[in-house]
Each structure stands twice: as structure tokens, then as C-alpha cells.
ChimeraX commands (.cxc) that place a marker at each C-alpha (Angstrom):
marker #1 position 45.93,75.07,69.36 radius 0.5
marker #1 position 44.54,71.58,69.98 radius 0.5
marker #1 position 45.45,69.36,72.96 radius 0.5
marker #1 position 47.37,67.10,70.55 radius 0.5
marker #1 position 49.55,70.00,69.34 radius 0.5
marker #1 position 49.94,71.26,72.91 radius 0.5
marker #1 position 51.27,67.86,74.03 radius 0.5
marker #1 position 53.71,67.83,71.12 radius 0.5
marker #1 position 55.01,71.33,71.82 radius 0.5
marker #1 position 55.12,71.01,75.60 radius 0.5
marker #1 position 56.93,67.68,75.46 radius 0.5
marker #1 position 59.28,68.91,72.74 radius 0.5
marker #1 position 60.42,71.91,74.78 radius 0.5
marker #1 position 60.70,69.81,77.96 radius 0.5
marker #1 position 62.98,67.31,76.19 radius 0.5
marker #1 position 64.96,70.05,74.44 radius 0.5
marker #1 position 65.79,71.68,77.77 radius 0.5
marker #1 position 66.04,68.46,79.80 radius 0.5
marker #1 position 68.21,66.46,77.44 radius 0.5
marker #1 position 69.91,69.70,76.48 radius 0.5
marker #1 position 71.38,70.07,79.95 radius 0.5
marker #1 position 72.72,66.51,79.78 radius 0.5
marker #1 position 74.40,67.39,76.47 radius 0.5
marker #1 position 75.81,70.56,78.03 radius 0.5
marker #1 position 77.27,68.58,80.94 radius 0.5
marker #1 position 78.40,65.47,79.04 radius 0.5
marker #1 position 79.70,66.58,75.69 radius 0.5
marker #1 position 83.25,67.64,75.01 radius 0.5
marker #1 position 83.99,71.33,74.67 radius 0.5
marker #1 position 80.75,72.81,75.98 radius 0.5
marker #1 position 81.02,75.63,78.49 radius 0.5
marker #1 position 78.99,73.56,80.93 radius 0.5
marker #1 position 81.06,70.40,80.59 radius 0.5
marker #1 position 81.36,68.40,83.83 radius 0.5
marker #1 position 79.17,70.84,85.77 radius 0.5
marker #1 position 77.52,67.96,87.62 radius 0.5
marker #1 position 74.36,66.36,88.92 radius 0.5
marker #1 position 72.92,69.44,90.62 radius 0.5
marker #1 position 72.95,71.24,87.29 radius 0.5
marker #1 position 71.26,68.30,85.55 radius 0.5
marker #1 position 68.50,67.83,88.14 radius 0.5
marker #1 position 67.84,71.55,88.42 radius 0.5
marker #1 position 67.57,72.09,84.68 radius 0.5
marker #1 position 65.31,69.05,84.28 radius 0.5
marker #1 position 62.96,70.53,86.90 radius 0.5
marker #1 position 62.93,73.85,85.06 radius 0.5
marker #1 position 62.39,72.00,81.79 radius 0.5
marker #1 position 59.26,70.40,83.23 radius 0.5
marker #1 position 58.11,73.83,84.46 radius 0.5
marker #1 position 58.46,75.33,80.98 radius 0.5
marker #1 position 56.77,72.39,79.25 radius 0.5
marker #1 position 53.83,72.41,81.64 radius 0.5
marker #1 position 53.47,76.19,81.30 radius 0.5
marker #1 position 53.25,75.87,77.51 radius 0.5
marker #1 position 50.82,72.96,77.33 radius 0.5
marker #1 position 48.89,73.38,80.57 radius 0.5
marker #1 position 46.14,75.78,79.47 radius 0.5
marker #1 position 45.27,73.66,76.42 radius 0.5
marker #1 position 45.93,69.97,77.15 radius 0.5
marker #1 position 46.43,69.83,80.90 radius 0.5
marker #1 position 50.14,69.24,80.19 radius 0.5
marker #1 position 50.47,65.51,80.67 radius 0.5
marker #1 position 53.77,65.38,78.71 radius 0.5
marker #1 position 54.18,61.80,79.89 radius 0.5
marker #1 position 52.27,58.65,78.88 radius 0.5
marker #1 position 52.04,57.43,82.49 radius 0.5
marker #1 position 50.46,60.72,83.59 radius 0.5
marker #1 position 47.86,60.11,80.88 radius 0.5
marker #1 position 47.54,56.47,81.95 radius 0.5
marker #1 position 47.31,57.33,85.65 radius 0.5
marker #1 position 44.53,59.86,85.14 radius 0.5
marker #1 position 42.62,57.37,82.98 radius 0.5
marker #1 position 43.03,54.64,85.61 radius 0.5
marker #1 position 41.45,56.80,88.31 radius 0.5
marker #1 position 38.59,57.68,85.96 radius 0.5
marker #1 position 39.51,61.33,85.47 radius 0.5
marker #1 position 40.56,61.18,81.84 radius 0.5
marker #1 position 38.78,59.65,78.87 radius 0.5
marker #1 position 40.33,56.41,77.61 radius 0.5
marker #1 position 39.33,57.52,74.10 radius 0.5
marker #1 position 41.86,60.35,74.34 radius 0.5
marker #1 position 44.73,58.25,75.67 radius 0.5
marker #1 position 46.18,57.19,72.27 radius 0.5
marker #1 position 46.09,60.78,70.96 radius 0.5
marker #1 position 47.89,62.14,74.00 radius 0.5
marker #1 position 50.54,59.40,73.99 radius 0.5
marker #1 position 51.17,59.91,70.27 radius 0.5
marker #1 position 51.62,63.64,70.85 radius 0.5
marker #1 position 54.03,62.97,73.72 radius 0.5
marker #1 position 56.09,60.57,71.62 radius 0.5
marker #1 position 56.29,62.95,68.66 radius 0.5
marker #1 position 57.24,65.81,70.95 radius 0.5
marker #1 position 59.96,63.77,72.65 radius 0.5
marker #1 position 61.46,62.79,69.30 radius 0.5
marker #1 position 61.41,66.37,68.03 radius 0.5
marker #1 position 63.00,67.63,71.23 radius 0.5
marker #1 position 65.77,65.05,70.98 radius 0.5
marker #1 position 66.42,66.03,67.37 radius 0.5
marker #1 position 66.77,69.68,68.42 radius 0.5
marker #1 position 69.26,68.70,71.14 radius 0.5
marker #1 position 71.37,66.95,68.52 radius 0.5
marker #1 position 71.06,69.86,66.10 radius 0.5
marker #1 position 72.06,72.46,68.67 radius 0.5
marker #1 position 75.03,70.37,69.92 radius 0.5
marker #1 position 76.03,68.79,66.60 radius 0.5
marker #1 position 79.68,69.91,66.72 radius 0.5
marker #1 position 80.04,68.72,70.31 radius 0.5
marker #1 position 78.59,65.30,69.51 radius 0.5
marker #1 position 81.19,65.03,66.74 radius 0.5
marker #1 position 83.97,66.06,69.15 radius 0.5
marker #1 position 82.95,63.57,71.86 radius 0.5
marker #1 position 84.39,60.07,71.64 radius 0.5
marker #1 position 82.59,58.57,74.65 radius 0.5
marker #1 position 79.62,56.71,73.17 radius 0.5
marker #1 position 77.95,56.30,76.56 radius 0.5
marker #1 position 78.13,60.03,77.21 radius 0.5
marker #1 position 76.45,60.69,73.89 radius 0.5
marker #1 position 73.69,58.13,74.50 radius 0.5
marker #1 position 73.00,59.72,77.89 radius 0.5
marker #1 position 72.03,62.91,76.04 radius 0.5
marker #1 position 69.09,60.96,74.63 radius 0.5
marker #1 position 68.09,58.19,77.01 radius 0.5
marker #1 position 68.63,56.91,80.52 radius 0.5
marker #1 position 70.76,54.05,81.80 radius 0.5
marker #1 position 71.59,52.38,85.11 radius 0.5
marker #1 position 74.50,53.29,87.35 radius 0.5
marker #1 position 74.70,49.60,88.32 radius 0.5
marker #1 position 73.06,47.24,85.84 radius 0.5
marker #1 position 70.59,44.96,87.59 radius 0.5
marker #1 position 67.33,44.69,85.70 radius 0.5
marker #1 position 65.19,43.90,88.74 radius 0.5
marker #1 position 66.68,46.67,90.87 radius 0.5
marker #1 position 66.54,49.11,87.98 radius 0.5
marker #1 position 62.89,48.26,87.37 radius 0.5
marker #1 position 62.06,48.80,91.04 radius 0.5
marker #1 position 63.91,52.13,91.06 radius 0.5
marker #1 position 61.92,53.41,88.08 radius 0.5
marker #1 position 58.65,52.14,89.57 radius 0.5
marker #1 position 59.26,53.83,92.94 radius 0.5
marker #1 position 60.32,57.15,91.42 radius 0.5
marker #1 position 57.33,57.16,89.07 radius 0.5
marker #1 position 54.97,56.26,91.92 radius 0.5
marker #1 position 56.13,59.40,93.75 radius 0.5
marker #1 position 55.62,61.51,90.63 radius 0.5
marker #1 position 52.14,60.27,89.73 radius 0.5
marker #1 position 50.81,60.11,93.29 radius 0.5
marker #1 position 51.99,63.68,93.81 radius 0.5
marker #1 position 50.43,64.84,90.55 radius 0.5
marker #1 position 47.04,63.50,91.61 radius 0.5
marker #1 position 47.11,65.83,94.59 radius 0.5
marker #1 position 48.72,68.75,92.74 radius 0.5
marker #1 position 45.92,68.55,90.17 radius 0.5
marker #1 position 43.65,68.72,93.20 radius 0.5
marker #1 position 40.24,70.30,92.52 radius 0.5
marker #1 position 40.41,69.62,88.80 radius 0.5
marker #1 position 40.17,65.90,89.54 radius 0.5
marker #1 position 36.71,66.48,90.95 radius 0.5
marker #1 position 35.54,67.20,87.40 radius 0.5
marker #1 position 34.32,64.17,85.51 radius 0.5
marker #1 position 36.61,63.10,82.69 radius 0.5
marker #1 position 33.91,63.52,80.07 radius 0.5
marker #1 position 33.25,67.07,81.28 radius 0.5
marker #1 position 36.82,68.27,80.81 radius 0.5
marker #1 position 39.00,66.67,78.16 radius 0.5
marker #1 position 42.09,68.59,79.34 radius 0.5
marker #1 position 42.18,67.22,82.90 radius 0.5
marker #1 position 45.73,67.23,84.20 radius 0.5
marker #1 position 48.23,69.91,85.15 radius 0.5
marker #1 position 47.15,73.41,84.31 radius 0.5
marker #1 position 49.62,76.28,84.38 radius 0.5
marker #1 position 49.15,76.64,88.13 radius 0.5
marker #1 position 50.58,73.13,88.57 radius 0.5
marker #1 position 53.81,73.93,86.73 radius 0.5
marker #1 position 55.88,74.96,89.74 radius 0.5
marker #1 position 54.72,72.25,92.17 radius 0.5
marker #1 position 55.31,69.44,89.69 radius 0.5
marker #1 position 58.71,70.89,88.78 radius 0.5
marker #1 position 59.66,70.79,92.45 radius 0.5
marker #1 position 58.53,67.16,92.68 radius 0.5
marker #1 position 60.66,66.25,89.64 radius 0.5
marker #1 position 63.60,68.11,91.18 radius 0.5
marker #1 position 63.20,66.19,94.45 radius 0.5
marker #1 position 62.95,62.88,92.61 radius 0.5
marker #1 position 66.09,63.63,90.65 radius 0.5
marker #1 position 68.09,64.66,93.69 radius 0.5
marker #1 position 66.89,61.84,95.94 radius 0.5
marker #1 position 66.11,58.90,93.66 radius 0.5
marker #1 position 67.62,59.69,90.27 radius 0.5
marker #1 position 71.14,58.41,90.79 radius 0.5
marker #1 position 70.31,54.76,90.22 radius 0.5
marker #1 position 68.78,54.85,86.73 radius 0.5
marker #1 position 68.76,58.49,85.66 radius 0.5
marker #1 position 65.04,58.72,86.60 radius 0.5
marker #1 position 63.29,58.38,83.25 radius 0.5
marker #1 position 59.86,58.33,85.03 radius 0.5
marker #1 position 58.40,58.89,81.56 radius 0.5
marker #1 position 58.33,56.28,78.78 radius 0.5
marker #1 position 58.15,58.91,76.02 radius 0.5
marker #1 position 61.08,60.82,77.50 radius 0.5
marker #1 position 63.26,57.72,77.13 radius 0.5
marker #1 position 61.86,55.86,74.12 radius 0.5
marker #1 position 61.38,58.82,71.77 radius 0.5
marker #1 position 64.94,60.14,72.15 radius 0.5
marker #1 position 66.36,56.60,72.06 radius 0.5
marker #1 position 64.70,56.11,68.68 radius 0.5
marker #1 position 66.27,59.38,67.51 radius 0.5
marker #1 position 69.69,58.23,68.75 radius 0.5
marker #1 position 69.30,55.13,66.59 radius 0.5
marker #1 position 68.20,57.18,63.55 radius 0.5
marker #1 position 70.64,60.10,63.73 radius 0.5
marker #1 position 74.26,59.78,62.56 radius 0.5
marker #1 position 75.69,59.12,66.03 radius 0.5
marker #1 position 78.13,56.28,66.62 radius 0.5
marker #1 position 77.38,53.77,69.34 radius 0.5
marker #1 position 74.74,51.38,70.60 radius 0.5
marker #1 position 71.29,52.67,71.57 radius 0.5
marker #1 position 71.21,49.98,74.31 radius 0.5
marker #1 position 67.87,48.52,73.30 radius 0.5
marker #1 position 68.34,45.69,75.80 radius 0.5
marker #1 position 67.66,48.16,78.60 radius 0.5
marker #1 position 64.94,50.16,76.83 radius 0.5
marker #1 position 62.02,48.17,78.27 radius 0.5
marker #1 position 62.82,49.18,81.86 radius 0.5
marker #1 position 62.05,52.92,81.46 radius 0.5
marker #1 position 58.75,51.84,79.91 radius 0.5
marker #1 position 57.58,49.04,82.19 radius 0.5
marker #1 position 58.89,50.56,85.44 radius 0.5
marker #1 position 56.92,53.80,85.06 radius 0.5
marker #1 position 53.79,51.90,84.05 radius 0.5
marker #1 position 54.04,49.81,87.23 radius 0.5
marker #1 position 54.66,52.89,89.37 radius 0.5
marker #1 position 51.76,54.81,87.85 radius 0.5
marker #1 position 49.40,51.85,88.25 radius 0.5
marker #1 position 50.32,51.48,91.94 radius 0.5
marker #1 position 49.85,55.22,92.47 radius 0.5
marker #1 position 46.41,55.03,90.87 radius 0.5
marker #1 position 45.44,52.03,92.99 radius 0.5
marker #1 position 46.48,53.75,96.23 radius 0.5
marker #1 position 44.76,57.00,95.25 radius 0.5
marker #1 position 41.51,55.17,94.49 radius 0.5
marker #1 position 41.71,53.28,97.81 radius 0.5
marker #1 position 42.10,56.54,99.71 radius 0.5
marker #1 position 39.50,58.51,97.80 radius 0.5
marker link #1:1,2 radius 0.2
marker link #1:2,3 radius 0.2
marker link #1:3,4 radius 0.2
marker link #1:4,5 radius 0.2
marker link #1:5,6 radius 0.2
marker link #1:6,7 radius 0.2
marker link #1:7,8 radius 0.2
marker link #1:8,9 radius 0.2
marker link #1:9,10 radius 0.2
marker link #1:10,11 radius 0.2
marker link #1:11,12 radius 0.2
marker link #1:12,13 radius 0.2
marker link #1:13,14 radius 0.2
marker link #1:14,15 radius 0.2
marker link #1:15,16 radius 0.2
marker link #1:16,17 radius 0.2
marker link #1:17,18 radius 0.2
marker link #1:18,19 radius 0.2
marker link #1:19,20 radius 0.2
marker link #1:20,21 radius 0.2
marker link #1:21,22 radius 0.2
marker link #1:22,23 radius 0.2
marker link #1:23,24 radius 0.2
marker link #1:24,25 radius 0.2
marker link #1:25,26 radius 0.2
marker link #1:26,27 radius 0.2
marker link #1:27,28 radius 0.2
marker link #1:28,29 radius 0.2
marker link #1:29,30 radius 0.2
marker link #1:30,31 radius 0.2
marker link #1:31,32 radius 0.2
marker link #1:32,33 radius 0.2
marker link #1:33,34 radius 0.2
marker link #1:34,35 radius 0.2
marker link #1:35,36 radius 0.2
marker link #1:36,37 radius 0.2
marker link #1:37,38 radius 0.2
marker link #1:38,39 radius 0.2
marker link #1:39,40 radius 0.2
marker link #1:40,41 radius 0.2
marker link #1:41,42 radius 0.2
marker link #1:42,43 radius 0.2
marker link #1:43,44 radius 0.2
marker link #1:44,45 radius 0.2
marker link #1:45,46 radius 0.2
marker link #1:46,47 radius 0.2
marker link #1:47,48 radius 0.2
marker link #1:48,49 radius 0.2
marker link #1:49,50 radius 0.2
marker link #1:50,51 radius 0.2
marker link #1:51,52 radius 0.2
marker link #1:52,53 radius 0.2
marker link #1:53,54 radius 0.2
marker link #1:54,55 radius 0.2
marker link #1:55,56 radius 0.2
marker link #1:56,57 radius 0.2
marker link #1:57,58 radius 0.2
marker link #1:58,59 radius 0.2
marker link #1:59,60 radius 0.2
marker link #1:60,61 radius 0.2
marker link #1:61,62 radius 0.2
marker link #1:62,63 radius 0.2
marker link #1:63,64 radius 0.2
marker link #1:64,65 radius 0.2
marker link #1:65,66 radius 0.2
marker link #1:66,67 radius 0.2
marker link #1:67,68 radius 0.2
marker link #1:68,69 radius 0.2
marker link #1:69,70 radius 0.2
marker link #1:70,71 radius 0.2
marker link #1:71,72 radius 0.2
marker link #1:72,73 radius 0.2
marker link #1:73,74 radius 0.2
marker link #1:74,75 radius 0.2
marker link #1:75,76 radius 0.2
marker link #1:76,77 radius 0.2
marker link #1:77,78 radius 0.2
marker link #1:78,79 radius 0.2
marker link #1:79,80 radius 0.2
marker link #1:80,81 radius 0.2
marker link #1:81,82 radius 0.2
marker link #1:82,83 radius 0.2
marker link #1:83,84 radius 0.2
marker link #1:84,85 radius 0.2
marker link #1:85,86 radius 0.2
marker link #1:86,87 radius 0.2
marker link #1:87,88 radius 0.2
marker link #1:88,89 radius 0.2
marker link #1:89,90 radius 0.2
marker link #1:90,91 radius 0.2
marker link #1:91,92 radius 0.2
marker link #1:92,93 radius 0.2
marker link #1:93,94 radius 0.2
marker link #1:94,95 radius 0.2
marker link #1:95,96 radius 0.2
marker link #1:96,97 radius 0.2
marker link #1:97,98 radius 0.2
marker link #1:98,99 radius 0.2
marker link #1:99,100 radius 0.2
marker link #1:100,101 radius 0.2
marker link #1:101,102 radius 0.2
marker link #1:102,103 radius 0.2
marker link #1:103,104 radius 0.2
marker link #1:104,105 radius 0.2
marker link #1:105,106 radius 0.2
marker link #1:106,107 radius 0.2
marker link #1:107,108 radius 0.2
marker link #1:108,109 radius 0.2
marker link #1:109,110 radius 0.2
marker link #1:110,111 radius 0.2
marker link #1:111,112 radius 0.2
marker link #1:112,113 radius 0.2
marker link #1:113,114 radius 0.2
marker link #1:114,115 radius 0.2
marker link #1:115,116 radius 0.2
marker link #1:116,117 radius 0.2
marker link #1:117,118 radius 0.2
marker link #1:118,119 radius 0.2
marker link #1:119,120 radius 0.2
marker link #1:120,121 radius 0.2
marker link #1:121,122 radius 0.2
marker link #1:122,123 radius 0.2
marker link #1:123,124 radius 0.2
marker link #1:124,125 radius 0.2
marker link #1:125,126 radius 0.2
marker link #1:126,127 radius 0.2
marker link #1:127,128 radius 0.2
marker link #1:128,129 radius 0.2
marker link #1:129,130 radius 0.2
marker link #1:130,131 radius 0.2
marker link #1:131,132 radius 0.2
marker link #1:132,133 radius 0.2
marker link #1:133,134 radius 0.2
marker link #1:134,135 radius 0.2
marker link #1:135,136 radius 0.2
marker link #1:136,137 radius 0.2
marker link #1:137,138 radius 0.2
marker link #1:138,139 radius 0.2
marker link #1:139,140 radius 0.2
marker link #1:140,141 radius 0.2
marker link #1:141,142 radius 0.2
marker link #1:142,143 radius 0.2
marker link #1:143,144 radius 0.2
marker link #1:144,145 radius 0.2
marker link #1:145,146 radius 0.2
marker link #1:146,147 radius 0.2
marker link #1:147,148 radius 0.2
marker link #1:148,149 radius 0.2
marker link #1:149,150 radius 0.2
marker link #1:150,151 radius 0.2
marker link #1:151,152 radius 0.2
marker link #1:152,153 radius 0.2
marker link #1:153,154 radius 0.2
marker link #1:154,155 radius 0.2
marker link #1:155,156 radius 0.2
marker link #1:156,157 radius 0.2
marker link #1:157,158 radius 0.2
marker link #1:158,159 radius 0.2
marker link #1:159,160 radius 0.2
marker link #1:160,161 radius 0.2
marker link #1:161,162 radius 0.2
marker link #1:162,163 radius 0.2
marker link #1:163,164 radius 0.2
marker link #1:164,165 radius 0.2
marker link #1:165,166 radius 0.2
marker link #1:166,167 radius 0.2
marker link #1:167,168 radius 0.2
marker link #1:168,169 radius 0.2
marker link #1:169,170 radius 0.2
marker link #1:170,171 radius 0.2
marker link #1:171,172 radius 0.2
marker link #1:172,173 radius 0.2
marker link #1:173,174 radius 0.2
marker link #1:174,175 radius 0.2
marker link #1:175,176 radius 0.2
marker link #1:176,177 radius 0.2
marker link #1:177,178 radius 0.2
marker link #1:178,179 radius 0.2
marker link #1:179,180 radius 0.2
marker link #1:180,181 radius 0.2
marker link #1:181,182 radius 0.2
marker link #1:182,183 radius 0.2
marker link #1:183,184 radius 0.2
marker link #1:184,185 radius 0.2
marker link #1:185,186 radius 0.2
marker link #1:186,187 radius 0.2
marker link #1:187,188 radius 0.2
marker link #1:188,189 radius 0.2
marker link #1:189,190 radius 0.2
marker link #1:190,191 radius 0.2
marker link #1:191,192 radius 0.2
marker link #1:192,193 radius 0.2
marker link #1:193,194 radius 0.2
marker link #1:194,195 radius 0.2
marker link #1:195,196 radius 0.2
marker link #1:196,197 radius 0.2
marker link #1:197,198 radius 0.2
marker link #1:198,199 radius 0.2
marker link #1:199,200 radius 0.2
marker link #1:200,201 radius 0.2
marker link #1:201,202 radius 0.2
marker link #1:202,203 radius 0.2
marker link #1:203,204 radius 0.2
marker link #1:204,205 radius 0.2
marker link #1:205,206 radius 0.2
marker link #1:206,207 radius 0.2
marker link #1:207,208 radius 0.2
marker link #1:208,209 radius 0.2
marker link #1:209,210 radius 0.2
marker link #1:210,211 radius 0.2
marker link #1:211,212 radius 0.2
marker link #1:212,213 radius 0.2
marker link #1:213,214 radius 0.2
marker link #1:214,215 radius 0.2
marker link #1:215,216 radius 0.2
marker link #1:216,217 radius 0.2
marker link #1:217,218 radius 0.2
marker link #1:218,219 radius 0.2
marker link #1:219,220 radius 0.2
marker link #1:220,221 radius 0.2
marker link #1:221,222 radius 0.2
marker link #1:222,223 radius 0.2
marker link #1:223,224 radius 0.2
marker link #1:224,225 radius 0.2
marker link #1:225,226 radius 0.2
marker link #1:226,227 radius 0.2
marker link #1:227,228 radius 0.2
marker link #1:228,229 radius 0.2
marker link #1:229,230 radius 0.2
marker link #1:230,231 radius 0.2
marker link #1:231,232 radius 0.2
marker link #1:232,233 radius 0.2
marker link #1:233,234 radius 0.2
marker link #1:234,235 radius 0.2
marker link #1:235,236 radius 0.2
marker link #1:236,237 radius 0.2
marker link #1:237,238 radius 0.2
marker link #1:238,239 radius 0.2
marker link #1:239,240 radius 0.2
marker link #1:240,241 radius 0.2
marker link #1:241,242 radius 0.2
marker link #1:242,243 radius 0.2
view
């Protein structure tokens, strides 16, 4: 298996389980309907754990364009590999979102609330304020990326050109899952904590393509892209200043 395939598969399973729990909580008639925020944040953490476990040994399990960007910014990942990794992450996110729809197809049809259905694919703000929403995504992503730099730990001492799979190996699966869990519980209530452009954009594209009624809210879609990029860039700058 190549790193490209590993990023596709790891991201696909992460999105299947992560967006799957939102479908289980939001959609009409599921056994988990209305089970709440603790269920969502917990399952998303476990989803990250599973995705990292799958991809970690092969690709370093970035599963997120701003993880790839952050590692490149601190000089620990080859810029030549960045487009390949991001493409794999986007494809994986789209496939995962498709599988969520496929596995919950009857429940999507039974649910009238268009916002509830969109939330099974992409994030949205609790209170719409573009500046505040952007800051929320940037702060949450800063915590994620800055933590990942230290979770990756000794592997970051290896030059990027000496190890093309720099990132989170399998050993980093549990620590990063705990970080994502903490972010969701503490910071996720404002915007749904995308903290990953592929996680939001890929499924949003699938929402627009699949036969699901309702707006894909493209007017908001830039925030879960730009906010995480800002957060990751600030995390990289601080890490470089300290190391």
C-alpha cells in the first residue's frame, strides 16, 4: 500500500465513523437519535484513532491537509509530497461521506430537517458570525497541530527527505484521539470543530452531488478551510520559535 492509498483509506474510515455518528444522532428513526454531544465528540475521537491506526504505518496518517501543511512549514515533510497527500485526504473524505449516506439512506429520506442532514456532511456555526467563527476554527486547529508536533515527537527529528511518511505513526493514534476529544468537548460547540479542510469540504461536495434536498451552505464553506490554515500556520510559527 502506498502513502497515497493509505491517506485515502485512513481518511475515508475516519469520515465514515465521524460523520456516521452525526447521522446516527441527527437523523430521524435511528436508534441513536438525539443521543447528544458527548456521543458525537467521543465517536469522532474514536474515528480519528481508527483512521490513524490504519494509515499510520504507511503514510504517517496525516488525514488532514493542515497536518500536512504544518509539517511542511516546520521543514519536516517534503513540499513535493504535499499535493499528493492533500488529494488523498480529499478523495478519502468524499468516499467516507458517500458511505455515510449509503448506510443511512432510508433515514436521510425520512428526515425533513435540511440542516440536520447537512450536519451529517459538513460543519456550521451555532451563532453565525464569520469573524468569530473563523477565530474559533483557527484556535481549535492551533491546539490540534501544536499538539501533534509534540505527539509526533522523536520522528520530527528525522529530516523530511529521509522519511517521506513523517507524521503520526500508529503509536500516535491514542494521544491524537484524546486531543481531538478534548477539542470537541471544550471548543467544538461554536462551529462544530472542522479543524480539517478535507473533513468539511469533501463531504460538503458530496452533499451537493448526492440526491439530498437542501442547501450545502457554500457561503460558509471558506471558514473551515481558511480558519484551520491560519491555526496550523500559527502553530508552526510558534513551534519553530521554540525549537
